[in-house]
C-alpha positions in Angstrom: 75.5 152.6 79.6 75.2 155.0 77.3 71.9 156.0 75.4 71.7 157.7 72.1 68.9 158.5 69.7 70.4 158.6 66.8 68.7 155.3 64.3 72.2 155.1 62.5 74.0 154.5 65.9 70.8 152.1 67.2 70.8 150.3 63.6 75.0 149.5 63.6 74.5 148.2 67.0 72.2 146.2 66.3 73.3 144.6 63.5 76.5 143.8 65.3 75.1 142.5 68.6 71.4 141.1 67.7 71.7 140.2 63.8 75.6 139.1 63.8 75.1 137.3 67.2 72.1 134.9 65.3 73.9 134.6 62.1 77.2 132.9 64.1 74.6 131.0 66.1 72.9 129.7 63.0 75.4 128.7 60.8 78.0 127.8 63.6 75.8 126.2 66.2 73.1 123.3 66.6 70.3 124.1 68.1 67.9 121.6 69.8 64.2 122.4 68.6 61.6 121.1 71.1 57.7 121.7 71.0 54.3 121.2 73.2 51.8 121.8 72.2 50.2 122.9 75.7 52.7 124.8 77.2 51.3 128.2 75.9 48.0 126.9 77.8 49.5 125.3 81.0 52.5 128.1 81.5 54.7 124.9 81.5 57.8 123.1 79.2 58.4 119.5 80.1 62.1 119.0 79.9 62.6 115.4 79.8 66.2 114.1 80.8 65.1 110.3 81.1 63.4 107.6 79.1 62.8 104.4 79.4 65.6 104.1 82.2 68.2 105.5 79.9 69.3 109.3 79.9 68.0 111.4 77.1 66.7 114.8 76.2 68.5 117.5 78.2 71.1 115.0 79.9 72.4 113.9 76.2 72.0 116.4 73.7 75.3 117.6 72.3 73.5 120.8 71.2 74.8 124.0 72.0 71.5 126.0 72.2 67.9 124.6 73.3 65.0 126.2 71.7 61.5 125.4 73.6 58.6 126.3 71.0 55.3 127.1 72.8 52.4 128.0 70.8 52.5 129.1 67.2 55.1 132.4 67.3 56.4 132.0 70.8 60.0 130.0 71.8 62.5 130.5 74.1 66.1 130.0 73.0 68.8 129.4 76.1 72.3 128.1 75.8 72.2 124.5 76.8 74.7 124.3 79.1 73.5 127.9 81.3 69.9 126.2 80.9 71.1 123.0 82.5 72.1 125.0 85.5 68.8 126.7 85.6 66.9 124.0 86.5 69.1 122.9 89.1 68.8 125.8 90.6 65.1 125.8 90.2 64.7 122.0 91.1 66.4 123.4 94.3 64.5 126.4 94.9 61.2 124.2 94.6 59.9 125.9 90.9 60.5 122.6 89.0 59.3 119.5 90.0 60.5 115.8 88.7 57.3 114.0 86.7 56.5 111.1 84.0 55.3 112.5 80.5 56.2 112.7 77.2 54.4 109.5 74.9 52.8 106.8 77.1 54.6 108.7 80.1 57.9 106.5 79.4 60.3 109.8 80.1 61.0 111.6 83.1 61.5 115.1 83.5 61.4 118.6 84.7 58.2 120.6 84.7 58.9 124.3 85.2 56.7 127.6 84.2 57.7 129.2 81.8 58.1 132.8 83.7 60.0 130.8 86.3 62.8 130.1 83.6 62.5 133.2 81.7 62.9 135.0 85.6 65.6 132.7 86.0 67.2 133.5 82.7 66.9 137.2 83.3 68.3 137.5 86.6 71.7 135.3 85.8 72.8 137.9 83.7 
């Protein structure tokens, strides 16, 4: 990788690689946003895949991206297909477990540490 201390170069790269990517995502893709009031305290996210005996959540979403909001100004944004792959890997490694959750514990999903999900995402690069 080449490095350049020229702000103009960095700005052009940021616009092409970052801002353009985000603009394309927000205008041409779908994003499913989930929120968890306790995730920033527990350090875990619950990703539903079944509710009331039927597939739901990550199993049925048609969104291109999955966004999990935790805390006031933090979120994890990941491609839905990549998230599904990561969840399978984390489950096989024992870093995600199946639990009941959601409203009145009617949902079934994977409980995953946010840090494990982020590490797995970075490791895939």
